[in-house]
C-alpha angles and dihedrals in degrees: 000000000000094000096310121139091216140002121221144155124244115268110260093216099043109016100172134050090247094050120112105274088015117116109322112218089007091159090060085054092052096256128138121226095245096049116113120265105216127217111236096201095090118021138151113222135195095225092191094057089038092058095041094054096043096241092157095052093044091050093050092047088051090053096045104039099066095257098113122085111190111316098089114194093354094053090047095048091048090054099040095043095043108155091005099085119093127200121264126196103275090227087077090065110033099181122203095247095063085068093055116084094210087066096053095098092053095056115112090219138073117268093252090054092050091049090051091051090050090048100050111059114206105143120353110207110204089210121182116352163008093025123209092260092062118087093229096057114123098175112152091236100041095114089054088058091053091046089063094040090056088058089063135065087268095065140136089027118132124182120260118251121248115304118241090257089053093049091046092049091048093051088045094054091046094051091042092055094043094051094036089062094045093055094040099250092117118047122190114256110269094031100074114157118243 
């Protein structure tokens, strides 16, 4: 681990301290804008160093003293372990966003590297939502998740589809938006009336 207290890969959605949902007030924590914001979903930790330097206590203090903003454990670990997290091969933490084309421009790696990460499956991290166990999940590797669930006592479970109420609400919202725009009750963002 080359002296690092933990190894991690950059967050696919907010790869830098200065990214949205990165490390709020990172400068107050002594961080630079271009430093990596690590994803806490899959990390390798040196528990001896972790315990000796009080990482757990410092992280809990950060989360309970009003310092944190919205990143929960990930934000706290990126602040507490500033300068003590080394890089891990991102294939050990294949976050959901790397499979979404709209996030390609955010990735801190060349396109060929991102394609390699997507092609070589090590650990798939179903980050954010919807998760594979939700009926609306469309993750590229969802069926792989079910393949392994089926090898446990939980197989061959599958999530139920939307309930009648959920379908009705979805249709109602869609119709409300459609007719709200037509009659002028809903105005597209950026075109608000004075």
